[in-house]
Phi, psi and omega in degrees: 000143182253135175287124179268316183196164173229154178227127181240138180206168173267110184261129176305136184302326181295345182271351183296312184299312178294324180287321183279325188236356181074017183261102180263006190297332182268007185252150173276175185298321180295316179296318178300319179295319179295316180294318178299319178294323178295314178301318179296322179292325177290323176295319178296317179298321179300314180296315181298326179280346185075024181280154179259344178200169178212153173228151176254133174236127184251140175285161178274342184262145174250148177219140176284133177223147178274350185228066175291170182298334173205160177081189181276171176309139186198167168290131186229159169244154174282130177247131173244120176258122179251128180256134183241150175225176180294146176279107186255007180296139177084004181252000000 
């Protein structure tokens, strides 16, 4: 697989569990809606890039930021989304 693009952002820490494990049980409706909208935007970006898959990588450290990728100021982790496409070299 070939890396097509990467996207890096400050992700609210509360969003890691639902994104990594699909567990939204500890979130309120507003937080769930924000995480769902973020997932939809990453899926749209994947289609726009012509990527066939994506992975999320989360940092181990948290930092407070006033400008997370969504929601209010919060403790955040760095999220790197890597988009992959078919390896077409030599074809």
